[in-house]
C-alpha positions in Angstrom: -16.5 30.8 -8.1 -16.5 27.0 -8.1 -13.7 24.8 -9.4 -14.3 23.8 -13.1 -13.1 20.7 -14.8 -13.4 20.4 -18.6 -11.5 18.6 -21.3 -9.8 21.0 -23.8 -8.5 20.0 -27.2 -4.8 20.6 -27.9 -5.8 22.6 -31.0 -7.7 25.1 -28.8 -4.7 25.5 -26.5 -2.2 25.9 -29.4 -4.5 28.5 -31.0 -4.9 30.3 -27.8 -8.7 30.4 -28.1 -9.7 27.9 -25.4 -12.5 29.2 -23.2 -13.5 28.2 -19.7 -16.6 29.7 -18.2 -16.6 29.8 -14.4 -19.9 29.4 -12.6 -20.8 31.4 -9.5 -20.7 29.3 -6.3 -22.5 29.6 -3.0 -20.7 31.1 -0.1 -20.6 28.6 2.8 -19.6 30.4 6.0 -19.9 29.9 9.8 -18.0 29.6 13.1 -16.3 26.9 15.1 -16.7 27.3 18.9 -16.0 25.3 22.0 -18.7 24.0 24.3 -18.7 27.4 26.2 -19.1 29.4 23.1 -15.5 30.6 22.8 -14.1 30.9 19.3 -11.6 28.3 18.1 -9.0 29.6 15.7 -7.0 27.3 13.4 -9.8 24.6 13.2 -10.0 22.8 9.9 -13.2 22.3 7.9 -13.0 19.1 5.8 -15.6 18.0 3.2 -16.0 14.3 3.3 -16.6 12.4 0.0 -16.7 8.6 0.5 -13.5 7.6 2.2 -11.7 10.8 1.2 -11.5 14.2 2.8 -10.8 17.6 1.2 -9.8 20.5 3.5 -12.0 23.4 2.5 -11.1 26.1 5.0 -9.3 27.0 8.3 -10.9 29.2 10.9 -9.5 32.7 11.5 -10.2 35.3 14.1 -13.5 34.8 15.8 -13.5 31.1 14.8 -14.9 32.1 11.4 -14.6 30.2 8.1 -15.9 30.5 4.6 -15.5 28.8 1.2 -17.3 28.5 -2.1 -19.3 25.5 -3.0 -21.5 24.5 -6.1 -25.1 25.5 -5.9 -27.8 23.0 -4.7 -25.6 20.3 -3.3 -25.5 18.2 -0.1 -22.2 18.1 1.6 -20.7 16.6 4.8 -18.5 18.9 6.8 -16.2 17.8 9.6 -14.7 20.4 12.0 -11.5 19.5 13.8 -9.2 21.3 16.2 -6.3 20.1 18.4 -7.6 19.1 21.8 -11.2 18.9 20.7 -13.3 16.0 19.4 -14.3 16.3 15.8 -17.9 17.1 14.9 -19.8 16.4 11.7 -22.7 18.1 10.0 -24.8 17.4 6.9 -25.1 20.7 5.1 -27.5 21.7 2.3 -25.8 24.3 0.1 -28.2 26.8 -1.3 -28.4 30.5 -2.0 -28.9 32.6 1.1 -28.3 29.6 3.3 -27.9 30.2 7.1 -24.4 30.1 8.6 -23.1 26.8 9.9 -22.1 26.6 13.6 -20.0 23.9 15.1 -19.6 23.4 18.9 -16.7 21.2 19.7 -16.4 19.1 22.9 -13.2 18.1 24.6 -11.4 15.4 22.6 -11.0 11.8 23.7 -7.5 10.2 23.9 -6.7 7.3 21.5 -3.3 5.9 22.4 -1.4 2.7 21.9 1.7 1.0 20.7 2.8 -1.4 18.0 5.0 -4.4 18.7 6.4 -7.3 16.7 6.3 -11.1 17.5 8.9 -10.7 20.2 7.1 -7.8 21.9 9.7 -5.2 20.6 8.4 -1.8 19.5 8.0 -1.1 15.8 8.7 2.5 14.7 7.6 4.1 11.5 4.2 2.4 11.3 1.6 4.6 9.6 -1.8 4.6 11.3 -4.9 6.4 10.0 -8.7 6.4 10.2 -10.8 5.0 7.4 -14.5 4.8 6.6 -16.1 1.3 6.9 -19.7 0.4 7.2 -22.0 3.2 8.6 -19.4 4.7 11.0 -18.5 8.3 10.5 -15.1 9.1 9.0 -12.9 11.6 10.9 -9.6 12.2 9.0 -6.5 11.5 11.1 -3.1 10.0 10.4 0.2 9.6 12.4 3.4 7.5 12.6 4.6 5.5 15.5 7.7 6.9 17.3 10.9 5.1 18.2 9.1 3.4 21.1 6.4 2.2 18.7 3.8 4.5 20.4 1.1 6.7 18.9 -1.3 9.2 20.3 -4.4 11.2 19.2 -5.7 13.7 21.7 -8.4 15.1 19.5 -10.5 11.9 18.8 -14.2 11.3 19.1 -15.5 9.3 22.0 -16.2 6.2 19.9 -14.3 3.2 18.5 -12.4 3.9 15.3 -11.8 1.8 12.2 -8.1 2.3 11.3 -5.7 1.1 8.8 -2.1 0.2 9.7 0.7 0.3 7.1 3.8 -1.4 8.5 7.4 -0.8 7.2 9.2 -3.3 5.0 9.8 -6.6 6.6 6.3 -7.0 8.3 3.2 -8.7 7.2 0.7 -6.3 5.6 -2.1 -8.8 4.8 -4.3 -7.7 7.7 -4.2 -3.9 7.7 -7.5 -3.1 9.6 -7.7 -2.6 13.3 -10.3 -1.2 15.7 -9.0 1.4 18.2 -10.8 2.2 21.4 -10.5 5.6 23.1 -9.5 5.8 26.8 -7.4 2.6 26.7 -3.9 1.6 25.6 -4.4 -0.2 22.3 -1.8 -2.8 21.3 -1.2 -3.7 17.7 0.9 -6.8 16.9 2.7 -7.1 13.6 4.1 -10.4 12.3 7.6 -10.3 11.1 8.2 -11.9 7.7 10.7 -14.7 7.4 13.9 -13.8 5.6 14.6 -15.8 2.5 17.3 -16.1 -0.1 16.3 -16.9 -3.6 18.5 -17.8 -6.5 17.6 -18.7 -10.1 17.9 -17.9 -13.7 15.5 -16.2 -16.1 15.6 -17.3 -19.7 13.9 -16.5 -22.9 11.1 -19.1 -23.5 12.1 -19.6 -27.2 15.8 -19.2 -27.3 16.5 -20.5 -23.8 19.2 -17.8 -23.5 19.5 -15.9 -20.2 17.8 -12.6 -19.9 20.2 -9.8 -18.8 17.6 -7.6 -17.1 14.5 -8.6 -15.2 12.6 -7.8 -12.0 11.7 -10.2 -9.1 8.8 -9.6 -6.7 8.0 -11.9 -3.7 4.3 -12.2 -3.0 2.2 -13.6 -0.1 -1.5 -13.9 -0.3 -1.7 -11.7 -3.3 0.3 -8.9 -1.7 4.0 -7.9 -2.3 6.2 -8.6 0.7 9.5 -7.3 -0.5 10.5 -4.4 -2.7 11.0 -5.1 -6.4 14.6 -5.9 -7.1 16.5 -5.9 -10.4 19.1 -8.4 -11.4 21.2 -8.9 -14.5 
């Protein structure tokens, strides 16, 4: 059966007479193999929708997978497994459709490090792939370690558009970077200047101080510090 979304009135729920009719889906099944035809267990099958990915299945014994999908729909599937480059297929879902087969090649290495203005490593930076332009989207995300390093040993052999989310205290106005496989990629983050602000917030009419309020520093339309409360 396929997933069903429908708005239900509260009156129906209270009365206990709400009805959901599930529609039969189409079974999408197949195998994930390596370049020599050996089965890969534990590979994930992700359906790509725009810049998002929804994991639909994981391969079991024999590299087999299966899941239900709505009838007569075009989907994009990406197969991924550790140590192998991801592969993508455009699949037409229809009754009695043939099985889908993926053959994964050895993965490329995407590695690098993140440093600040002084060349010091930055830990806790979230790095992940994104979809931009006509490039294929292969879901991946990681965090830099204590040495500011990151590694992906299951990458495609092509440049990757990635987004970088730095920790508090670093400029986040330029979050997009291009990572190249087979080389040590360096990402530099600009440290924000520390500042100390003081002031008073008053009621516009009475001119009396307001006991509780929030302060947010902004730079280029983006917040640069956490919201803080004062009183």
